All heavy atoms as a GROMACS GRO file, in nm:
protein
  491
    1MET      N    1   1.772  -1.735  -3.045
    1MET     CA    2   1.680  -1.814  -2.965
    1MET      C    3   1.594  -1.722  -2.877
    1MET      O    4   1.648  -1.657  -2.787
    1MET     CB    5   1.756  -1.910  -2.875
    1MET     CG    6   1.827  -2.020  -2.948
    1MET     SD    7   1.910  -2.128  -2.831
    1MET     CE    8   2.071  -2.128  -2.905
    2PRO      N    9   1.465  -1.719  -2.898
    2PRO     CA   10   1.379  -1.638  -2.811
    2PRO      C   11   1.376  -1.695  -2.670
    2PRO      O   12   1.370  -1.815  -2.650
    2PRO     CB   13   1.241  -1.648  -2.877
    2PRO     CG   14   1.264  -1.701  -3.013
    2PRO     CD   15   1.393  -1.777  -3.008
    3LYS      N   16   1.382  -1.603  -2.576
    3LYS     CA   17   1.378  -1.645  -2.435
    3LYS      C   18   1.262  -1.576  -2.366
    3LYS      O   19   1.215  -1.472  -2.407
    3LYS     CB   20   1.508  -1.610  -2.365
    3LYS     CG   21   1.626  -1.687  -2.418
    3LYS     CD   22   1.746  -1.674  -2.329
    3LYS     CE   23   1.861  -1.747  -2.394
    3LYS     NZ   24   1.921  -1.844  -2.311
    4VAL      N   25   1.215  -1.639  -2.260
    4VAL     CA   26   1.111  -1.584  -2.177
    4VAL      C   27   1.156  -1.598  -2.032
    4VAL      O   28   1.223  -1.696  -1.997
    4VAL     CB   29   0.974  -1.653  -2.202
    4VAL    CG1   30   0.978  -1.799  -2.165
    4VAL    CG2   31   0.862  -1.582  -2.130
    5THR      N   32   1.124  -1.499  -1.950
    5THR     CA   33   1.159  -1.504  -1.808
    5THR      C   34   1.032  -1.533  -1.729
    5THR      O   35   0.933  -1.461  -1.740
    5THR     CB   36   1.222  -1.373  -1.762
    5THR    OG1   37   1.338  -1.346  -1.843
    5THR    CG2   38   1.262  -1.380  -1.616
    6ILE      N   39   1.036  -1.641  -1.652
    6ILE     CA   40   0.924  -1.681  -1.568
    6ILE      C   41   0.977  -1.701  -1.427
    6ILE      O   42   1.070  -1.779  -1.405
    6ILE     CB   43   0.856  -1.810  -1.620
    6ILE    CG1   44   0.806  -1.788  -1.763
    6ILE    CG2   45   0.745  -1.855  -1.526
    6ILE    CD1   46   0.756  -1.913  -1.832
    7ASN      N   47   0.919  -1.626  -1.332
    7ASN     CA   48   0.962  -1.632  -1.192
    7ASN      C   49   1.112  -1.610  -1.178
    7ASN      O   50   1.180  -1.677  -1.101
    7ASN     CB   51   0.922  -1.766  -1.128
    7ASN     CG   52   0.772  -1.782  -1.116
    7ASN    OD1   53   0.700  -1.684  -1.103
    7ASN    ND2   54   0.725  -1.905  -1.124
    8GLY      N   55   1.165  -1.513  -1.255
    8GLY     CA   56   1.305  -1.477  -1.244
    8GLY      C   57   1.402  -1.571  -1.312
    8GLY      O   58   1.523  -1.553  -1.303
    9LYS      N   59   1.352  -1.670  -1.384
    9LYS     CA   60   1.440  -1.766  -1.452
    9LYS      C   61   1.415  -1.757  -1.602
    9LYS      O   62   1.301  -1.752  -1.647
    9LYS     CB   63   1.413  -1.908  -1.401
    9LYS     CG   64   1.510  -2.010  -1.454
    9LYS     CD   65   1.494  -2.144  -1.387
    9LYS     CE   66   1.593  -2.242  -1.448
    9LYS     NZ   67   1.575  -2.377  -1.396
   10ASP      N   68   1.524  -1.756  -1.680
   10ASP     CA   69   1.514  -1.749  -1.826
   10ASP      C   70   1.498  -1.888  -1.885
   10ASP      O   71   1.565  -1.984  -1.842
   10ASP     CB   72   1.639  -1.684  -1.886
   10ASP     CG   73   1.649  -1.536  -1.852
   10ASP    OD1   74   1.543  -1.474  -1.828
   10ASP    OD2   75   1.762  -1.484  -1.848
   11TYR      N   76   1.409  -1.897  -1.985
   11TYR     CA   77   1.385  -2.023  -2.055
   11TYR      C   78   1.396  -1.999  -2.204
   11TYR      O   79   1.348  -1.896  -2.255
   11TYR     CB   80   1.246  -2.078  -2.023
   11TYR     CG   81   1.227  -2.114  -1.878
   11TYR    CD1   82   1.176  -2.021  -1.788
   11TYR    CD2   83   1.261  -2.241  -1.831
   11TYR    CE1   84   1.159  -2.054  -1.654
   11TYR    CE2   85   1.244  -2.274  -1.697
   11TYR     CZ   86   1.193  -2.179  -1.610
   11TYR     OH   87   1.177  -2.211  -1.477
   12ASP      N   88   1.455  -2.092  -2.275
   12ASP     CA   89   1.463  -2.088  -2.421
   12ASP      C   90   1.333  -2.145  -2.476
   12ASP      O   91   1.303  -2.263  -2.456
   12ASP     CB   92   1.583  -2.170  -2.469
   12ASP     CG   93   1.598  -2.170  -2.619
   12ASP    OD1   94   1.512  -2.112  -2.690
   12ASP    OD2   95   1.697  -2.227  -2.667
   13THR      N   96   1.256  -2.061  -2.542
   13THR     CA   97   1.124  -2.106  -2.589
   13THR      C   98   1.135  -2.211  -2.700
   13THR      O   99   1.043  -2.289  -2.720
   13THR     CB  100   1.040  -1.988  -2.640
   13THR    OG1  101   1.110  -1.921  -2.744
   13THR    CG2  102   1.009  -1.892  -2.526
   14GLU      N  103   1.248  -2.214  -2.769
   14GLU     CA  104   1.265  -2.311  -2.877
   14GLU      C  105   1.284  -2.453  -2.824
   14GLU      O  106   1.257  -2.549  -2.897
   14GLU     CB  107   1.380  -2.271  -2.968
   14GLU     CG  108   1.350  -2.145  -3.047
   14GLU     CD  109   1.463  -2.106  -3.140
   14GLU    OE1  110   1.557  -2.184  -3.158
   14GLU    OE2  111   1.455  -1.995  -3.194
   15THR      N  112   1.331  -2.465  -2.700
   15THR     CA  113   1.354  -2.599  -2.646
   15THR      C  114   1.246  -2.640  -2.545
   15THR      O  115   1.254  -2.749  -2.489
   15THR     CB  116   1.492  -2.607  -2.578
   15THR    OG1  117   1.498  -2.512  -2.472
   15THR    CG2  118   1.603  -2.581  -2.678
   16MET      N  119   1.147  -2.554  -2.526
   16MET     CA  120   1.038  -2.587  -2.434
   16MET      C  121   0.953  -2.700  -2.491
   16MET      O  122   0.933  -2.708  -2.611
   16MET     CB  123   0.944  -2.467  -2.417
   16MET     CG  124   0.982  -2.369  -2.315
   16MET     SD  125   0.846  -2.249  -2.306
   16MET     CE  126   0.908  -2.145  -2.180
   17PRO      N  127   0.901  -2.784  -2.403
   17PRO     CA  128   0.805  -2.885  -2.450
   17PRO      C  129   0.682  -2.816  -2.508
   17PRO      O  130   0.646  -2.704  -2.469
   17PRO     CB  131   0.768  -2.963  -2.324
   17PRO     CG  132   0.871  -2.928  -2.222
   17PRO     CD  133   0.927  -2.796  -2.260
   18LYS      N  134   0.616  -2.881  -2.602
   18LYS     CA  135   0.497  -2.824  -2.666
   18LYS      C  136   0.391  -2.788  -2.563
   18LYS      O  137   0.327  -2.684  -2.572
   18LYS     CB  138   0.440  -2.920  -2.770
   18LYS     CG  139   0.319  -2.860  -2.841
   18LYS     CD  140   0.262  -2.951  -2.947
   18LYS     CE  141   0.141  -2.898  -3.018
   18LYS     NZ  142   0.059  -2.800  -2.959
   19ALA      N  143   0.371  -2.873  -2.464
   19ALA     CA  144   0.270  -2.846  -2.362
   19ALA      C  145   0.302  -2.717  -2.287
   19ALA      O  146   0.213  -2.638  -2.255
   19ALA     CB  147   0.261  -2.963  -2.264
   20ALA      N  148   0.429  -2.691  -2.259
   20ALA     CA  149   0.469  -2.568  -2.191
   20ALA      C  150   0.444  -2.447  -2.280
   20ALA      O  151   0.394  -2.344  -2.235
   20ALA     CB  152   0.617  -2.575  -2.151
   21LYS      N  153   0.476  -2.460  -2.410
   21LYS     CA  154   0.449  -2.351  -2.504
   21LYS      C  155   0.299  -2.323  -2.512
   21LYS      O  156   0.257  -2.207  -2.515
   21LYS     CB  157   0.502  -2.386  -2.642
   21LYS     CG  158   0.652  -2.384  -2.655
   21LYS     CD  159   0.691  -2.418  -2.797
   21LYS     CE  160   0.838  -2.444  -2.810
   21LYS     NZ  161   0.876  -2.482  -2.946
   22ASP      N  162   0.219  -2.429  -2.517
   22ASP     CA  163   0.074  -2.413  -2.522
   22ASP      C  164   0.022  -2.341  -2.397
   22ASP      O  165  -0.062  -2.252  -2.406
   22ASP     CB  166   0.005  -2.549  -2.537
   22ASP     CG  167   0.028  -2.613  -2.673
   22ASP    OD1  168   0.073  -2.542  -2.767
   22ASP    OD2  169   0.001  -2.734  -2.687
   23ASN      N  170   0.074  -2.380  -2.281
   23ASN     CA  171   0.032  -2.315  -2.157
   23ASN      C  172   0.078  -2.170  -2.152
   23ASN      O  173   0.004  -2.083  -2.103
   23ASN     CB  174   0.083  -2.392  -2.035
   23ASN     CG  175  -0.003  -2.512  -2.006
   23ASN    OD1  176  -0.125  -2.506  -2.017
   23ASN    ND2  177   0.060  -2.623  -1.970
   24MET      N  178   0.195  -2.142  -2.205
   24MET     CA  179   0.244  -2.005  -2.210
   24MET      C  180   0.151  -1.920  -2.300
   24MET      O  181   0.115  -1.807  -2.265
   24MET     CB  182   0.388  -2.001  -2.263
   24MET     CG  183   0.454  -1.867  -2.249
   24MET     SD  184   0.633  -1.869  -2.286
   24MET     CE  185   0.634  -1.933  -2.452
   25THR      N  186   0.111  -1.976  -2.411
   25THR     CA  187   0.017  -1.908  -2.500
   25THR      C  188  -0.116  -1.885  -2.430
   25THR      O  189  -0.174  -1.775  -2.439
   25THR     CB  190  -0.006  -1.991  -2.628
   25THR    OG1  191   0.119  -2.002  -2.698
   25THR    CG2  192  -0.109  -1.927  -2.718
   26ASN      N  193  -0.163  -1.984  -2.356
   26ASN     CA  194  -0.291  -1.970  -2.285
   26ASN      C  195  -0.284  -1.866  -2.174
   26ASN      O  196  -0.380  -1.791  -2.153
   26ASN     CB  197  -0.335  -2.105  -2.229
   26ASN     CG  198  -0.379  -2.200  -2.339
   26ASN    OD1  199  -0.423  -2.157  -2.446
   26ASN    ND2  200  -0.367  -2.329  -2.314
   27VAL      N  201  -0.171  -1.858  -2.106
   27VAL     CA  202  -0.153  -1.755  -2.003
   27VAL      C  203  -0.162  -1.617  -2.069
   27VAL      O  204  -0.229  -1.526  -2.018
   27VAL     CB  205  -0.020  -1.773  -1.927
   27VAL    CG1  206   0.014  -1.650  -1.844
   27VAL    CG2  207  -0.025  -1.897  -1.840
   28LYS      N  208  -0.094  -1.600  -2.182
   28LYS     CA  209  -0.097  -1.472  -2.254
   28LYS      C  210  -0.239  -1.438  -2.298
   28LYS      O  211  -0.284  -1.324  -2.284
   28LYS     CB  212  -0.003  -1.480  -2.374
   28LYS     CG  213  -0.009  -1.360  -2.466
   28LYS     CD  214   0.058  -1.239  -2.406
   28LYS     CE  215   0.075  -1.128  -2.509
   28LYS     NZ  216  -0.016  -1.018  -2.492
   29LEU      N  217  -0.312  -1.535  -2.351
   29LEU     CA  218  -0.451  -1.512  -2.392
   29LEU      C  219  -0.537  -1.470  -2.273
   29LEU      O  220  -0.619  -1.379  -2.285
   29LEU     CB  221  -0.508  -1.637  -2.458
   29LEU     CG  222  -0.455  -1.671  -2.596
   29LEU    CD1  223  -0.505  -1.809  -2.639
   29LEU    CD2  224  -0.493  -1.567  -2.699
   30CYS      N  225  -0.517  -1.535  -2.160
   30CYS     CA  226  -0.593  -1.501  -2.039
   30CYS      C  227  -0.557  -1.360  -1.991
   30CYS      O  228  -0.646  -1.282  -1.954
   30CYS     CB  229  -0.567  -1.602  -1.928
   30CYS     SG  230  -0.641  -1.763  -1.959
   31ASP      N  231  -0.428  -1.326  -1.993
   31ASP     CA  232  -0.386  -1.192  -1.952
   31ASP      C  233  -0.449  -1.086  -2.044
   31ASP      O  234  -0.497  -0.982  -1.996
   31ASP     CB  235  -0.234  -1.179  -1.956
   31ASP     CG  236  -0.166  -1.252  -1.841
   31ASP    OD1  237  -0.235  -1.289  -1.744
   31ASP    OD2  238  -0.043  -1.272  -1.851
   32ASP      N  239  -0.450  -1.113  -2.173
   32ASP     CA  240  -0.511  -1.019  -2.268
   32ASP      C  241  -0.660  -1.004  -2.241
   32ASP      O  242  -0.714  -0.893  -2.246
   32ASP     CB  243  -0.488  -1.065  -2.412
   32ASP     CG  244  -0.343  -1.054  -2.456
   32ASP    OD1  245  -0.263  -0.989  -2.386
   32ASP    OD2  246  -0.310  -1.114  -2.561
   33ARG      N  247  -0.728  -1.115  -2.212
   33ARG     CA  248  -0.872  -1.111  -2.186
   33ARG      C  249  -0.901  -1.034  -2.057
   33ARG      O  250  -0.997  -0.957  -2.050
   33ARG     CB  251  -0.927  -1.253  -2.177
   33ARG     CG  252  -1.075  -1.261  -2.153
   33ARG     CD  253  -1.156  -1.212  -2.273
   33ARG     NE  254  -1.297  -1.233  -2.246
   33ARG     CZ  255  -1.390  -1.141  -2.263
   33ARG    NH1  256  -1.358  -1.024  -2.313
   33ARG    NH2  257  -1.514  -1.166  -2.233
   34ILE      N  258  -0.818  -1.054  -1.955
   34ILE     CA  259  -0.835  -0.981  -1.829
   34ILE      C  260  -0.824  -0.831  -1.854
   34ILE      O  261  -0.905  -0.753  -1.802
   34ILE     CB  262  -0.733  -1.029  -1.723
   34ILE    CG1  263  -0.771  -1.169  -1.673
   34ILE    CG2  264  -0.722  -0.930  -1.607
   34ILE    CD1  265  -0.662  -1.236  -1.592
   35LEU      N  266  -0.726  -0.789  -1.932
   35LEU     CA  267  -0.711  -0.647  -1.964
   35LEU      C  268  -0.833  -0.594  -2.038
   35LEU      O  269  -0.882  -0.484  -2.010
   35LEU     CB  270  -0.585  -0.624  -2.047
   35LEU     CG  271  -0.453  -0.637  -1.972
   35LEU    CD1  272  -0.335  -0.627  -2.069
   35LEU    CD2  273  -0.441  -0.532  -1.864
   36GLU      N  274  -0.884  -0.673  -2.132
   36GLU     CA  275  -1.004  -0.633  -2.206
   36GLU      C  276  -1.124  -0.618  -2.112
   36GLU      O  277  -1.199  -0.520  -2.121
   36GLU     CB  278  -1.035  -0.736  -2.314
   36GLU     CG  279  -1.154  -0.703  -2.400
   36GLU     CD  280  -1.182  -0.809  -2.506
   36GLU    OE1  281  -1.093  -0.891  -2.535
   36GLU    OE2  282  -1.295  -0.809  -2.559
   37LEU      N  283  -1.140  -0.712  -2.022
   37LEU     CA  284  -1.251  -0.704  -1.927
   37LEU      C  285  -1.235  -0.586  -1.831
   37LEU      O  286  -1.334  -0.520  -1.797
   37LEU     CB  287  -1.263  -0.835  -1.848
   37LEU     CG  288  -1.311  -0.955  -1.930
   37LEU    CD1  289  -1.290  -1.085  -1.852
   37LEU    CD2  290  -1.456  -0.940  -1.970
   38GLN      N  291  -1.113  -0.557  -1.790
   38GLN     CA  292  -1.089  -0.442  -1.703
   38GLN      C  293  -1.124  -0.311  -1.775
   38GLN      O  294  -1.182  -0.220  -1.713
   38GLN     CB  295  -0.944  -0.439  -1.655
   38GLN     CG  296  -0.915  -0.546  -1.552
   38GLN     CD  297  -0.768  -0.558  -1.518
   38GLN    OE1  298  -0.680  -0.528  -1.598
   38GLN    NE2  299  -0.740  -0.605  -1.396
   39ARG      N  300  -1.093  -0.304  -1.905
   39ARG     CA  301  -1.132  -0.186  -1.982
   39ARG      C  302  -1.283  -0.177  -1.992
   39ARG      O  303  -1.341  -0.069  -1.977
   39ARG     CB  304  -1.071  -0.190  -2.122
   39ARG     CG  305  -0.923  -0.153  -2.125
   39ARG     CD  306  -0.873  -0.137  -2.267
   39ARG     NE  307  -0.880  -0.261  -2.344
   39ARG     CZ  308  -0.782  -0.348  -2.359
   39ARG    NH1  309  -0.665  -0.327  -2.302
   39ARG    NH2  310  -0.798  -0.457  -2.430
   40ASP      N  311  -1.349  -0.290  -2.014
   40ASP     CA  312  -1.496  -0.292  -2.022
   40ASP      C  313  -1.557  -0.248  -1.889
   40ASP      O  314  -1.656  -0.174  -1.888
   40ASP     CB  315  -1.547  -0.432  -2.058
   40ASP     CG  316  -1.522  -0.468  -2.204
   40ASP    OD1  317  -1.487  -0.379  -2.284
   40ASP    OD2  318  -1.538  -0.588  -2.237
   41ILE      N  319  -1.500  -0.292  -1.779
   41ILE     CA  320  -1.550  -0.252  -1.647
   41ILE      C  321  -1.535  -0.102  -1.629
   41ILE      O  322  -1.627  -0.034  -1.582
   41ILE     CB  323  -1.478  -0.329  -1.534
   41ILE    CG1  324  -1.525  -0.476  -1.534
   41ILE    CG2  325  -1.503  -0.264  -1.399
   41ILE    CD1  326  -1.442  -0.566  -1.445
   42ALA      N  327  -1.421  -0.047  -1.668
   42ALA     CA  328  -1.398   0.097  -1.654
   42ALA      C  329  -1.499   0.176  -1.738
   42ALA      O  330  -1.555   0.276  -1.691
   42ALA     CB  331  -1.255   0.132  -1.695
   43ILE      N  332  -1.524   0.132  -1.860
   43ILE     CA  333  -1.621   0.199  -1.946
   43ILE      C  334  -1.761   0.189  -1.887
   43ILE      O  335  -1.835   0.288  -1.881
   43ILE     CB  336  -1.617   0.138  -2.088
   43ILE    CG1  337  -1.486   0.176  -2.157
   43ILE    CG2  338  -1.736   0.184  -2.171
   43ILE    CD1  339  -1.457   0.095  -2.282
   44THR      N  340  -1.797   0.071  -1.840
   44THR     CA  341  -1.930   0.050  -1.782
   44THR      C  342  -1.947   0.131  -1.654
   44THR      O  343  -2.054   0.188  -1.630
   44THR     CB  344  -1.954  -0.100  -1.757
   44THR    OG1  345  -1.936  -0.170  -1.880
   44THR    CG2  346  -2.094  -0.126  -1.705
   45GLN      N  347  -1.844   0.139  -1.572
   45GLN     CA  348  -1.852   0.217  -1.448
   45GLN      C  349  -1.870   0.365  -1.479
   45GLN      O  350  -1.947   0.434  -1.413
   45GLN     CB  351  -1.726   0.196  -1.363
   45GLN     CG  352  -1.735   0.261  -1.226
   45GLN     CD  353  -1.839   0.198  -1.138
   45GLN    OE1  354  -1.843   0.076  -1.123
   45GLN    NE2  355  -1.927   0.278  -1.081
   46THR      N  356  -1.800   0.412  -1.581
   46THR     CA  357  -1.815   0.552  -1.622
   46THR      C  358  -1.958   0.580  -1.670
   46THR      O  359  -2.019   0.680  -1.632
   46THR     CB  360  -1.714   0.587  -1.733
   46THR    OG1  361  -1.581   0.566  -1.682
   46THR    CG2  362  -1.729   0.730  -1.780
   47ALA      N  363  -2.011   0.490  -1.750
   47ALA     CA  364  -2.149   0.506  -1.798
   47ALA      C  365  -2.246   0.502  -1.680
   47ALA      O  366  -2.339   0.583  -1.672
   47ALA     CB  367  -2.183   0.397  -1.898
   48ARG      N  368  -2.226   0.411  -1.587
   48ARG     CA  369  -2.314   0.399  -1.471
   48ARG      C  370  -2.313   0.528  -1.391
   48ARG      O  371  -2.418   0.578  -1.347
   48ARG     CB  372  -2.270   0.282  -1.383
   48ARG     CG  373  -2.365   0.256  -1.268
   48ARG     CD  374  -2.288   0.230  -1.139
   48ARG     NE  375  -2.381   0.211  -1.030
   48ARG     CZ  376  -2.422   0.310  -0.950
   48ARG    NH1  377  -2.381   0.433  -0.970
   48ARG    NH2  378  -2.505   0.286  -0.852
   49ASN      N  379  -2.194   0.584  -1.369
   49ASN     CA  380  -2.184   0.709  -1.295
   49ASN      C  381  -2.258   0.822  -1.365
   49ASN      O  382  -2.323   0.904  -1.300
   49ASN     CB  383  -2.037   0.747  -1.273
   49ASN     CG  384  -1.967   0.652  -1.178
   49ASN    OD1  385  -2.030   0.578  -1.102
   49ASN    ND2  386  -1.835   0.652  -1.182
   50THR      N  387  -2.248   0.827  -1.496
   50THR     CA  388  -2.318   0.930  -1.573
   50THR      C  389  -2.469   0.913  -1.559
   50THR      O  390  -2.542   1.012  -1.539
   50THR     CB  391  -2.276   0.923  -1.721
   50THR    OG1  392  -2.135   0.943  -1.729
   50THR    CG2  393  -2.347   1.028  -1.804
   51PHE      N  394  -2.517   0.789  -1.570
   51PHE     CA  395  -2.661   0.764  -1.553
   51PHE      C  396  -2.708   0.800  -1.412
   51PHE      O  397  -2.816   0.857  -1.394
   51PHE     CB  398  -2.696   0.618  -1.584
   51PHE     CG  399  -2.681   0.581  -1.728
   51PHE    CD1  400  -2.613   0.466  -1.764
   51PHE    CD2  401  -2.735   0.659  -1.830
   51PHE    CE1  402  -2.600   0.430  -1.897
   51PHE    CE2  403  -2.723   0.624  -1.963
   51PHE     CZ  404  -2.654   0.509  -1.998
   52ALA      N  405  -2.626   0.768  -1.313
   52ALA     CA  406  -2.663   0.799  -1.175
   52ALA      C  407  -2.671   0.951  -1.154
   52ALA      O  408  -2.761   1.000  -1.085
   52ALA     CB  409  -2.564   0.736  -1.078
   53GLN      N  410  -2.578   1.023  -1.213
   53GLN     CA  411  -2.582   1.169  -1.202
   53GLN      C  412  -2.706   1.226  -1.272
   53GLN      O  413  -2.770   1.318  -1.220
   53GLN     CB  414  -2.455   1.230  -1.263
   53GLN     CG  415  -2.332   1.209  -1.178
   53GLN     CD  416  -2.206   1.258  -1.247
   53GLN    OE1  417  -2.207   1.303  -1.361
   53GLN    NE2  418  -2.094   1.248  -1.176
   54ALA      N  419  -2.740   1.171  -1.388
   54ALA     CA  420  -2.859   1.216  -1.460
   54ALA      C  421  -2.984   1.186  -1.379
   54ALA      O  422  -3.075   1.270  -1.370
   54ALA     CB  423  -2.866   1.149  -1.597
   55LEU      N  424  -2.990   1.070  -1.318
   55LEU     CA  425  -3.103   1.033  -1.234
   55LEU      C  426  -3.117   1.131  -1.117
   55LEU      O  427  -3.226   1.182  -1.089
   55LEU     CB  428  -3.087   0.890  -1.183
   55LEU     CG  429  -3.188   0.843  -1.078
   55LEU    CD1  430  -3.331   0.849  -1.133
   55LEU    CD2  431  -3.154   0.704  -1.029
   56LYS      N  432  -3.006   1.157  -1.050
   56LYS     CA  433  -3.008   1.249  -0.936
   56LYS      C  434  -3.059   1.386  -0.978
   56LYS      O  435  -3.138   1.449  -0.907
   56LYS     CB  436  -2.868   1.259  -0.877
   56LYS     CG  437  -2.860   1.343  -0.752
   56LYS     CD  438  -2.718   1.343  -0.696
   56LYS     CE  439  -2.709   1.433  -0.576
   56LYS     NZ  440  -2.573   1.441  -0.523
   57ALA      N  441  -3.017   1.433  -1.095
   57ALA     CA  442  -3.061   1.564  -1.143
   57ALA      C  443  -3.209   1.566  -1.177
   57ALA      O  444  -3.272   1.670  -1.172
   57ALA     CB  445  -2.978   1.603  -1.266
   58GLN      N  446  -3.266   1.451  -1.209
   58GLN     CA  447  -3.407   1.444  -1.249
   58GLN      C  448  -3.502   1.422  -1.132
   58GLN      O  449  -3.623   1.435  -1.149
   58GLN     CB  450  -3.425   1.332  -1.352
   58GLN     CG  451  -3.355   1.361  -1.483
   58GLN     CD  452  -3.343   1.239  -1.572
   58GLN    OE1  453  -3.363   1.127  -1.528
   58GLN    NE2  454  -3.310   1.264  -1.698
   59LEU      N  455  -3.449   1.389  -1.016
   59LEU     CA  456  -3.534   1.366  -0.900
   59LEU      C  457  -3.579   1.498  -0.839
   59LEU      O  458  -3.507   1.598  -0.846
   59LEU     CB  459  -3.459   1.282  -0.795
   59LEU     CG  460  -3.424   1.141  -0.837
   59LEU    CD1  461  -3.338   1.075  -0.730
   59LEU    CD2  462  -3.549   1.058  -0.864
   60PRO      N  463  -3.697   1.498  -0.777
   60PRO     CA  464  -3.745   1.620  -0.713
   60PRO      C  465  -3.648   1.665  -0.602
   60PRO      O  466  -3.593   1.582  -0.529
   60PRO     CB  467  -3.880   1.580  -0.652
   60PRO     CG  468  -3.917   1.452  -0.717
   60PRO     CD  469  -3.792   1.388  -0.766
   61LYS      N  470  -3.627   1.794  -0.594
   61LYS     CA  471  -3.532   1.848  -0.496
   61LYS      C  472  -3.590   1.850  -0.355
   61LYS      O  473  -3.516   1.852  -0.258
   61LYS     CB  474  -3.495   1.992  -0.534
   61LYS     CG  475  -3.443   2.007  -0.675
   61LYS     CD  476  -3.302   1.961  -0.687
   61LYS     CE  477  -3.246   1.994  -0.825
   61LYS     NZ  478  -3.202   1.882  -0.900
   62ASP      N  479  -3.724   1.847  -0.342
   62ASP     CA  480  -3.787   1.860  -0.210
   62ASP      C  481  -3.814   1.726  -0.143
   62ASP      O  482  -3.874   1.724  -0.037
   62ASP     CB  483  -3.915   1.940  -0.221
   62ASP     CG  484  -4.014   1.877  -0.320
   62ASP    OD1  485  -3.975   1.783  -0.392
   62ASP    OD2  486  -4.128   1.923  -0.325
   63ALA      N  487  -3.770   1.618  -0.199
   63ALA     CA  488  -3.800   1.486  -0.140
   63ALA      C  489  -3.705   1.452  -0.027
   63ALA      O  490  -3.599   1.499  -0.011
   63ALA     CB  491  -3.792   1.377  -0.246
   0.00000   0.00000   0.00000
């Protein structure tokens, strides 16, 4: 019997109501999406920093 621990309590997933299983699946999907978005933010921030450095290097030094 597969079990899942939620808030420190173990639950048997085979005896969970369908609605609870559906919500558990949705929580997992949301967690996965959050991780994907966090990776996208990290990549975008890195690119932004690179562009900002390139811009700074291209500006006149005497301004």
